[in-house]
C-alpha positions in Angstrom: 24.2 4.3 -17.6 20.9 4.8 -19.3 18.1 6.3 -17.3 16.0 3.4 -18.4 17.0 0.2 -16.6 15.8 -1.9 -19.5 18.4 -0.2 -21.8 21.4 -0.6 -19.5 23.9 -3.3 -18.7 22.9 -6.7 -20.1 19.5 -5.3 -21.1 21.2 -3.1 -23.6 21.0 -4.2 -27.3 23.9 -5.5 -29.4 24.8 -3.7 -32.6 25.9 -6.4 -35.0 24.5 -9.5 -36.7 27.3 -12.0 -36.9 28.1 -15.6 -37.9 30.8 -17.6 -36.2 31.6 -21.2 -36.8 33.2 -24.0 -34.8 32.6 -22.6 -31.3 34.8 -23.6 -28.4 33.4 -26.2 -26.0 34.2 -27.1 -22.4 33.0 -30.6 -21.4 31.4 -32.9 -23.9 28.2 -32.1 -25.8 25.9 -35.1 -25.9 26.0 -36.4 -29.5 22.3 -37.0 -29.5 21.7 -33.2 -29.4 21.4 -32.5 -33.1 19.6 -29.2 -33.9 19.4 -25.6 -32.8 19.0 -23.8 -29.6 17.1 -20.6 -30.5 16.1 -17.6 -28.4 14.2 -14.4 -29.3 14.3 -11.1 -27.5 14.1 -7.3 -27.9 17.0 -5.5 -29.6 16.2 -1.9 -30.8 18.0 -1.2 -34.1 17.5 2.6 -33.9 17.7 5.2 -31.1 14.8 5.1 -28.7 13.6 7.5 -26.1 14.7 6.2 -22.7 11.9 8.0 -20.9 9.2 6.1 -22.8 10.8 2.9 -24.1 9.3 -0.3 -22.8 11.4 -3.4 -22.9 8.7 -5.4 -24.7 8.7 -3.1 -27.7 12.2 -3.6 -29.0 12.8 -5.1 -32.4 13.0 -8.9 -32.5 16.5 -10.5 -32.7 16.9 -14.3 -32.7 20.2 -15.8 -31.4 20.9 -19.4 -32.5 23.5 -22.1 -31.8 23.6 -25.2 -34.0 24.8 -28.4 -32.4 25.7 -31.5 -34.4 27.3 -34.8 -33.3 29.1 -33.2 -30.4 30.2 -30.0 -32.1 28.9 -26.5 -31.8 28.8 -25.7 -35.6 27.8 -22.1 -35.5 26.4 -19.1 -33.7 24.4 -16.5 -35.5 22.1 -13.7 -34.5 19.6 -12.1 -36.9 17.0 -9.4 -36.7 13.5 -10.7 -37.4 12.2 -9.0 -40.5 9.5 -6.3 -40.2 8.2 -3.2 -42.0 10.1 -0.9 -39.7 13.4 -2.7 -40.1 13.0 -2.7 -43.9 12.3 1.0 -43.9 15.3 1.6 -41.7 17.5 -0.3 -44.1 16.0 1.2 -47.2 14.8 -2.2 -48.4 11.4 -3.4 -49.7 9.0 -4.7 -47.0 9.2 -8.4 -46.2 6.8 -10.7 -48.0 3.5 -11.9 -46.6 0.1 -10.3 -45.6 0.2 -7.8 -42.8 -3.4 -8.0 -41.5 -3.1 -5.0 -39.2 -0.4 -3.1 -40.9 2.0 -3.5 -38.0 5.4 -2.0 -38.4 7.1 -4.2 -35.8 8.2 -7.8 -36.0 8.0 -10.7 -33.6 10.4 -10.3 -30.6 9.0 -12.7 -28.0 9.4 -16.4 -28.9 10.8 -18.6 -31.5 10.4 -22.4 -32.2 9.7 -25.1 -34.6 6.3 -26.4 -35.7 5.0 -28.3 -38.8 8.5 -28.5 -40.2 9.2 -24.7 -40.1 10.8 -22.2 -37.8 8.5 -19.4 -36.5 9.2 -16.1 -34.7 6.2 -15.0 -32.7 4.9 -12.0 -30.8 1.8 -11.3 -28.7 -0.7 -8.5 -29.2 -1.7 -9.1 -32.8 1.4 -9.5 -34.9 1.6 -12.2 -37.6 4.2 -15.0 -37.1 7.3 -14.6 -39.3 8.9 -17.7 -40.9 12.7 -18.0 -40.7 15.1 -20.1 -42.6 17.2 -22.8 -40.9 20.0 -20.1 -40.8 17.6 -17.6 -39.2 17.1 -15.4 -42.3 13.6 -13.9 -42.6 11.5 -15.6 -45.2 8.4 -13.6 -44.6 5.1 -13.3 -42.7 3.3 -16.6 -42.6 -0.2 -16.8 -41.3 -0.1 -20.6 -41.3 -0.4 -20.9 -45.0 -2.9 -18.0 -45.2 -5.4 -19.8 -42.8 -4.9 -17.4 -39.9 -7.7 -14.8 -40.0 -5.9 -12.1 -37.9 -3.8 -12.0 -34.8 -1.6 -14.6 -33.1 0.4 -14.9 -29.9 3.9 -15.6 -28.6 2.8 -18.4 -26.3 0.9 -21.2 -28.2 0.7 -24.6 -26.5 1.5 -27.7 -28.5 -0.5 -30.7 -27.2 2.0 -33.6 -27.1 -0.9 -36.1 -27.4 -2.5 -34.6 -30.5 0.3 -32.6 -32.0 -2.1 -29.6 -32.4 -1.1 -26.1 -31.4 -3.5 -24.0 -29.3 -3.4 -20.2 -28.7 -5.3 -17.5 -26.9 -4.9 -14.3 -28.9 -5.4 -10.6 -28.3 -4.9 -7.5 -30.5 -5.2 -4.4 -28.4 -5.3 -1.8 -31.2 -7.9 -3.7 -33.3 -9.9 -5.9 -30.9 -11.0 -4.0 -27.8 -13.9 -6.2 -26.7 -12.7 -9.8 -27.4 -9.9 -12.2 -27.7 -9.7 -15.3 -30.0 -9.0 -18.9 -29.4 -7.1 -20.4 -32.3 -6.2 -24.1 -33.0 -3.6 -25.0 -35.6 -3.5 -28.5 -36.9 -0.4 -30.7 -37.2 -0.4 -29.7 -40.9 0.4 -26.1 -39.9 -3.1 -24.8 -40.9 -5.7 -23.2 -38.7 -8.7 -25.5 -38.1 -10.6 -23.5 -35.6 -11.2 -20.0 -34.2 -13.5 -18.8 -31.5 -14.1 -15.2 -30.5 -14.4 -14.7 -26.7 -16.0 -11.4 -25.4 -14.2 -9.7 -22.5 -15.3 -6.6 -20.5 -12.0 -4.9 -21.2 -8.7 -5.4 -23.0 -6.3 -7.2 -20.8 -2.6 -7.9 -21.6 -3.2 -11.6 -22.3 0.4 -12.8 -22.6 -0.1 -16.6 -22.3 -2.7 -19.3 -21.8 -2.8 -22.8 -20.4 -4.1 -26.1 -21.8 -5.4 -29.2 -20.1 -6.9 -32.3 -21.8 -10.4 -30.8 -21.2 -9.9 -27.1 -21.3 -8.3 -24.1 -22.9 -7.5 -21.7 -20.1 -8.1 -18.0 -20.4 -6.4 -15.4 -18.2 -8.4 -12.2 -17.8 -6.1 -10.1 -15.6 -5.8 -6.6 -14.1 -3.2 -5.2 -16.5 -5.4 -3.4 -19.1 -5.2 -0.9 -21.9 -4.8 2.7 -20.8 -4.7 5.0 -23.9 -3.6 8.0 -21.8 -0.2 6.1 -21.5 0.3 6.4 -25.2 1.2 10.1 -24.7 4.2 9.1 -22.5 5.0 5.4 -23.0 5.5 3.0 -25.9 3.3 0.3 -24.3 -0.2 1.5 -23.1 -0.9 -1.1 -20.4 -1.1 -0.3 -16.7 -2.0 -1.9 -13.4 -5.8 -1.9 -12.9 -6.7 -3.8 -9.7 -10.4 -2.7 -9.9 -10.7 -4.8 -13.1 -10.4 -8.0 -11.0 -8.7 -11.2 -11.8 -10.4 -14.3 -13.2 -9.6 -17.5 -15.1 -11.9 -18.9 -17.8 -12.2 -22.7 -18.4 -13.2 -23.2 -22.0 -14.0 -26.8 -23.1 -11.6 -27.4 -25.9 -14.4 -28.1 -28.4 -17.0 -25.9 -26.6 -18.5 -22.5 -27.2 -18.5 -19.2 -25.4 -21.6 -20.2 -23.5 -19.6 -23.1 -22.0 -16.9 -21.1 -20.4 -16.7 -21.3 -16.6 -15.2 -18.1 -15.1 -13.5 -18.4 -11.7 -12.2 -15.5 -9.6 -8.6 -15.6 -8.3 -6.7 -13.2 -6.1 -5.6 -10.0 -7.7 -2.2 -10.3 -9.3 -0.6 -10.8 -12.7 1.0 -13.8 -14.3 2.9 -13.8 -17.6 3.7 -17.5 -17.6 2.1 -20.7 -16.3 4.4 -23.7 -15.9 1.8 -26.4 -16.7 -1.8 -27.3 -16.1 -3.8 -30.5 -15.8 -7.2 -32.0 -15.0 -7.8 -33.9 -11.7 -10.0 -36.9 -11.2 -12.5 -34.9 -9.1 -13.1 -32.4 -12.0 -10.9 -29.7 -10.7 -8.0 -28.1 -12.6 -4.5 -27.5 -11.3 -2.4 -24.7 -12.7 1.2 -24.0 -11.6 2.1 -20.4 -12.4 4.6 -17.6 -11.7 2.5 -14.8 -10.2 3.4 -11.2 -9.5 1.7 -9.4 -6.7 1.6 -6.1 -8.7 3.0 -5.1 -12.1 3.0 -2.2 -14.5 2.1 0.2 -11.6 5.1 2.4 -10.8 7.4 0.6 -13.3 5.7 1.1 -16.7 8.9 0.4 -18.7 9.2 -3.4 -18.0 8.1 -6.2 -15.7 10.5 -6.3 -12.8 10.4 -2.9 -11.0 7.2 -3.4 -8.9 7.6 -7.0 -7.7 9.1 -10.3 -8.7 6.9 -13.4 -9.3 6.6 -16.3 -6.9 5.6 -19.9 -7.9 2.1 -20.8 -7.0 -0.3 -23.7 -7.4 -3.9 -22.8 -8.3 -6.6 -25.4 -7.9 -9.9 -24.4 -9.7 -13.2 -26.0 -9.1 -15.6 -25.5 -12.0 -18.6 -26.9 -10.1 -18.3 -24.4 -7.2 -16.5 -21.7 -9.2 -13.9 -21.4 -6.4 -10.1 -21.3 -6.3 -7.5 -22.3 -3.9 -4.0 -20.8 -4.0 -0.9 -22.5 -2.5 2.5 -21.0 -2.5 5.1 -23.4 -3.9 8.1 -21.0 -3.6 8.3 -17.5 -2.3 11.7 -16.9 -4.1 11.6 -15.2 -7.5 10.5 -17.7 -10.2 10.1 -16.8 -13.8 10.3 -18.4 -17.3 8.9 -21.7 -16.1 9.4 -24.9 -18.2 8.7 -28.6 -17.9 9.2 -31.8 -19.9 7.0 -31.1 -22.9 5.8 -34.7 -23.2 4.0 -34.1 -19.9 2.2 -31.0 -21.1 -1.5 -30.7 -20.0 -1.1 -33.8 -17.9 -0.2 -34.6 -14.3 3.6 -34.1 -13.9 6.2 -33.9 -11.2 9.1 -31.6 -12.2 9.3 -28.0 -13.2 12.2 -25.6 -13.9 12.6 -21.8 -13.6 15.0 -19.0 -13.8 15.3 -17.0 -10.6 15.6 -13.3 -11.8 16.9 -10.3 -10.0 16.4 -6.6 -10.9 19.6 -5.7 -9.0 22.4 -4.9 -11.5 25.1 -7.5 -11.6 23.2 -10.0 -9.4 23.2 -13.7 -10.3 20.1 -15.5 -11.7 20.3 -19.2 -10.6 18.3 -22.1 -12.2 15.7 -23.8 -10.0 14.3 -27.3 -10.2 11.0 -28.0 -8.3 9.8 -31.5 -7.3 6.1 -30.8 -7.1 5.4 -34.1 -5.3 7.7 -33.6 -2.4 8.1 -29.8 -2.4 11.9 -30.2 -2.7 13.8 -27.4 -4.5 17.2 -27.7 -6.1 19.3 -24.7 -7.0 22.0 -24.6 -9.8 24.2 -21.7 -8.9 26.0 -20.5 -12.0 28.5 -18.4 -10.0 28.8 -14.8 -8.9 27.5 -12.3 -11.4 26.3 -15.0 -13.7 22.6 -14.9 -14.8 20.8 -17.8 -16.4 17.8 -17.4 -18.6 14.8 -19.7 -19.4 15.8 -23.4 -18.8 14.6 -25.5 -21.8 14.2 -29.2 -21.0 15.3 -31.8 -23.6 14.5 -35.4 -22.9 17.4 -37.8 -23.1 17.1 -40.5 -25.8 15.4 -43.6 -24.3 14.6 -41.6 -21.2 13.4 -43.7 -18.2 12.0 -40.9 -16.0 10.2 -37.6 -16.4 13.4 -35.7 -15.4 15.8 -37.9 -17.4 17.2 -35.3 -19.7 19.1 -32.0 -20.1 18.4 -28.4 -19.3 19.7 -25.9 -21.9 20.0 -22.2 -21.4 22.0 -19.1 -21.9 24.2 -17.8 -19.1 25.3 -14.2 -19.1 28.5 -13.3 -17.4 27.6 -9.8 -16.3 31.1 -8.6 -15.3 32.8 -10.0 -18.5 30.0 -8.9 -20.8 30.0 -12.4 -22.4 27.5 -15.3 -22.8 27.6 -19.1 -22.9 25.2 -21.8 -23.9 25.2 -24.3 -21.1 23.8 -27.9 -20.8 23.0 -29.2 -17.4 21.9 -32.7 -16.2 18.3 -32.3 -15.1 18.7 -35.2 -12.7 22.0 -34.2 -11.2 22.7 -30.5 -10.5 25.8 -31.5 -8.4 27.4 -32.7 -11.6 28.0 -29.2 -12.8 27.8 -28.3 -16.5 27.7 -31.3 -18.9 29.0 -28.9 -21.5 29.5 -25.2 -22.0 29.7 -23.4 -25.4 31.4 -20.0 -25.4 29.6 -17.6 -27.6 31.4 -14.9 -29.7 29.5 -12.0 -28.3 27.3 -10.8 -25.4 23.6 -11.9 -25.7 21.2 -9.4 -24.1 18.6 -10.5 -21.6 15.6 -11.7 -23.7 12.5 -13.7 -23.6 11.8 -17.1 -24.9 13.3 -19.8 -27.0 13.3 -23.5 -27.7 15.4 -26.5 -28.7 14.5 -27.3 -32.3 15.8 -30.7 -33.2 16.8 -31.5 -36.8 14.0 -34.1 -36.7 11.5 -31.4 -36.0 12.8 -28.9 -38.6 15.3 -30.3 -41.0 18.4 -28.3 -42.2 
């Protein structure tokens, strides 16, 4: 076993890019699901130093399964193109401007927007456009309208169709981050530089109908770590922890900063405005991170699900614990994004080798929690919600995710009924190879991005 936990067992990369057609199915795939399930994650293509390698720095690899009229037409996995990969393969660099001369490629998220497929990464990298079959087309700064960095976690407003992002670039921007808005046409319409007292690891953001939400948290740049680690961020509780509420069409002078308890959150579930002017944020929050474990996210603590209520008038916060159990990779029905909602879904990760990762459903009105147990030694990833055609309720739809059978070294794409966990799997697609633990993905319907 590798001395680095994030290179061992199902964290370990796979070696080959393959394409397999006509995948076996158990159950019945809903015929309305026509499109691709895509997921991005780190997969080093060359030898790395186990003592210094951080999970977040592996080369990007996208895994995709195409569903069509009840069939699983194909599985394929492809590296996301980058300067480093091109050099490794002895090929010309991929097309497109590289604003900060980054050698790495996007390894964090993948999805569809403005009719195209995008691989994305935080900390400055340009998005990379992929073909329907997941081949790299090239870097695409939203048709050359992006002035610099982008993020892995933009938020698409279901009411306007615009994409909002909070962007940092630690090597180039040490004193500010940038708010970016991309129009429905796939072109940037707004940027705003936001000064910060230090360079925080700004993994995500939130969006309400009034505000773009900024997370200024105590995991900050530490250049001394570059001597021994591939990612130079460390736990810095003296930095403090605060949330900025930026009016969506406002300026820097309009930001309301509110202190919250020291901790770190990669991923909010959803956020919305309340009638009394306060803001509610449901978020997966770690007590401490990047302290003793500087190679990945899970070694110091695991995140619990919390509800933060922020009052911009009094600049105060109230924190309620929704679930003490591990909750990560939160999702909700996208049509209820930045609005009051009822249901959220999470994976429940473990850092114990071979331990199961169940899927959780939270009723945020009643406090009820449902658990989908995938079985011993079976670990489920981020649960993507897909609304059923002609849905009649917020949770009327499917959950789709990858399940890793840790003992068998295999993987499946599973579809669950979001309203009825007791039903078991609606369908299960057996994949032709193991899929390593990864980060984020999405269901990209053929209506969103055509074949």
